[in-house]
N, C-alpha and C positions, 0 to 999 in steps of 0.2 A: 702432525700425523698421529702422535700419541693421544692427543686430545680426541681426535676423531675415532680412533680405535676404542678408546675407553668409553666413549659416550654411546657407541652402537649397541652393546649389550643392555645398557640401562634403558635405552629407547625401546628395545624389544620387550623388556620386562614391563615397561610402562604401558605398552599397547594393550595386552590382555586385561590389565587392571582397568584401563579406560573403557575397554569394551564391556567388561563386567559391570562397571558403573553405569554405562549407557544402557545396558540390557535390563537393569533392575526395574526401571519404570515400566518397560514393556512387559516384563513378567508380572508385575503387580497388576497391570491392566488386564492381562490374560487371566490371572487368578480371580480378579474381581468379576470379570465376565463369566467365568465358570461358576462362581458362587451365585451370581444373579440367575443363571440358568437353572441351578440346583435349588434355588430358594423355594419354588413351589413344593418340591419334594420334601425339603427340610421342614418347611412350615407344616405340611401335611403329617409328617412323621411326629413332630413335636406335639401338634394339636390333636391328632387322631389316633396315635399309637402310644408314644411315650407318655404323654400326659394322662390319658385314661388308665394306663397300666399303673402308674404311680398312685393315681386316685383310688383305683380298685384295691391296691395293696393296703392303703389306709382304711378303706371301707371294710376290708375283710376282718379287721379287728374292732369294728364298731357295730352298734345297733342302729341301722339306717333304713328308713322306709320311704325315701324319696321326698317326703313332705316335711320332715322335722330335721333338726340339727343332729348330725351323727353323734352318738354317745359311745365313748370308749368302753369296750367290754373285754378286751384282751383276747384270749383263746376260746371264748365261749362259743363262737360260731363253729369252730372246728370240733369241739367236744359234742356240740349239738348235732353236727353233721354225722359223726360216727354212730350216734344213737338213733338216727332217723332211719326207719325201715324202708322208706321210699328212696332215700339216698343209696342204701345198700342194694335195692332193686335196680336202680339206674346203673350202678357199677356192674352188676351181674349182666344186665341186658347189653351194655356196651361191650363188655369183655367177650360175651358170646358172639356179638356181631363182628368184632374185630377178628376173633379166632376163626370163625367160619367164613366170613366174607372175603377177607384179604387173601388167604391162600387160594380160594376158588377163582378169584379174579385174576390173580397172577398166573395160575395154571392155564386158564383159558387164554390169557394174553400171550403166554409163551407158546402154547400149541398153535394158535393162529399165526403167530409170527414165524414159526417154523415152516408152516405151509406157504406163507407169502414170500419167504426167503428164496423159494425155488422159482425159476423163470417160467412164466406162463402168460398166456394172453389175458388181457384185461386186468393186469396186476394193479395198475394205478387206480382203477375203479374199485377193486376190492379193498384196497387200503383206505380209500376215502369212505367207503360204505361202512367198514368196521370202525373207523375212527369217529364217525358222525355222532354216535350216542354219547361220546365223551363231551361233546360240545353242548348238547341239549339236555343231557341226563339230569343235571342239577337244577333245571328250571322248574318253576311251580306248575306250569302247564303239564309237563311230563308226570309230575307227581299226581295230578288229578287223573290223567289217563291211566296211570299205573293202578290207582285205587279202583277205577271203574273196571279194569281188566280182571282184578282179583276179588271183586265183590261177589255176593251171592247171586247165582244165576247168570254170571257173566261168562266170557269166553273160557277162562281157565276152569271155572266150576263145571261148565258143560263138557269140556274136554275130559276132565277127570271122571265125570259120570259116565261118559262114553267108554272110557278105558276101564271102568269098573271100580274106581276109587271114589268113595262117597265121603269126601272131606268137607265139602262146602266151600264157601268163599274164604280165602285166606285172611282178608281184611277183618272179617267178623269173628275170627277165631283167635283166642289168646295164645294158643299153641303154635299157630302157623303165621301169624301176622309178621313176626320178625323175619321169617324166611322170605316174605314178600319184599322186605327191604334188602335182604341179601341178594335176591334175584335182580333187584334194580341196580345195585352196585356192581354185580358181576356183568350185567349188560353193558356197563360203561367201561369196558376193558380196553378201549381204543388207545388211550394215552400210554399205558405201560406197554401195549403191543408195539407202538411205534418205536419206543425206546429199545425194546427187545430186538426189533428188526434192525435197528441201527447197529446194535452190538453184534448180531449174527453176521452182518455184512463185513465186519472187521476180522472175522475168523479166517485165517489163511486156508485156501483150498488145498494146499499141499499137504496139510495135516490129515485131511480126510482121504486124500489119495494114498498117502503112505499107510494109513490104518487099514484101508480097503485092501491094499496089496498084502498086508499081513494077515488078512482073513477076518478082520473085525466086522461084526454085524452092525446094523443101524443102531440098536440099543447101546452096544458097547461104545460106538463112536459118539453117541450123544452123551453118555455118562463120563467118558474119559477125555473127550475133546471139547464138545460144545459147552457143557456146564462149567468146566474150569475156565474156559476162555471168556465166557460171558458173565463170570461170577461178579465182577465189579458192577456191571449193569443190573444183575439180579439183586445185588445188595442195595443199589440205589432205588430200585422199584419197591423192594420190601420196605425200606425206610420211609419212602414217600407215601406209599399206600397205607402203611400202618398209622402214620400221623394223620393222614386224611380220614381214616376210618374213625379215629377217636373224635373227630370234629363233626361227625354227621349230625345234621339238624333238620335241614329243609325237607328232605324226603320223608323223614320220620314224622315231622309235624304235619305235612300235607296228607300223607297216606292215612294217618290216624285221625284225620279230620280235626286237627288242632288239640286233641285231648290225650294223645300219646297212649292210647288204649287199643283194644279192650284189656281190662285187668292189668294195666301198665305193661302190656306186651311190647310196646315200642317206646317205653320210657327210657330212652337213651340219656346219657349224662347231660348233654347240652339242652335237651328238651326239659328236663327237670330244673336245670339252672334257669332257663327262660321262665318257667312257671314261678319259681321262687322270686326272681328278680322283678318281673314285669306284671305278673298276675297277682301275686301275693304281696308285692311291694317290699319284699325282704332283700333289699339290695346288699346289705352287709353279709347275709348268709350266702347270697349268690356270688359275691366277690370271693368269699372264702372257697366256694366250690370251684370257681374259675382258677384260682391259684393252685388248688389241689390237683386239678386236671393238668395244669402246666407242669407240676412236679411229676405226675405220673407219666406224661409224655416224655419228659426229660429223662426219667429213669429208664423207660423202655428204649429210648434212643441211645442212652449210654450202654445198655446191655447189648444192643445190636452192634454198636461200634466195637465193643469188647469182643464179641463173638466173631467178627469178621476176620480176625487174625487166624482163625482155624479153618475157614472155608472160602475166603475171598483171595484170589490169586491175581496179583498185579504184574505187569511186565517188568517193573523195576526189581521185584523179588526174584524173577527168573534170572536176571543178570547177576 
């Protein structure tokens, strides 16, 4: 009896160990299957993202024209960059585009989201209609259509003349062509609108009812309830749209008919980078520009994350 009693606990301890030993081959097979399914993404990341990034970091410190062996020049590309007037112009144009286009796009998206958050007939149709430009706005065909709309004698020009504004076509004016791009990006407000709409749906109705009983008007309810409650969604949209604005290329390249003009009016940063890298074959200089853009976007992102402590309210903070 003693032998039986003493052997029972040992047998119980041995069973989990045996099961763990038996389960290891199964886990290995599952892990292997997972890595096999992930292998296309891993290969694409290494070959199309990580590899080119490492190569561009090396090229940024070399004199490389795509046809000869890269020659190490140190920080010459960066010093040359800061002395280049066209590079300074590209920074100015891009900053102007980001500062004007991003707030206008977010304001329109939030305004339409507030309207669609109310129950009304045909709500699904309006959501789809307002979201559609976000799907097609970045296409080359839309860029050609946009250029034709804002050309001399086109619809926008004739409308301005009818209203008494003799500005001419925006595409042909160095002072107005950038606003043509701003109008195009504002027209694509559907994606942030959907995100705003999802955030508005999460605001408890009891808060509005209580504020209304206290005599708060629509503006006060919006400022004291809606904005604080959707501030995480607002922060997400600001961050996403700011980064996206820094990366503008296709619309500027197509609307300006591939030369980023007139008078460098649409010479956004990526357009000048493309000209230096693929038209002038200055891949070393273009790589340095690309890394400088990455640093600028990282700095702006860090500032936004730092500032969120002052105006973004999370539910965890309330607890």
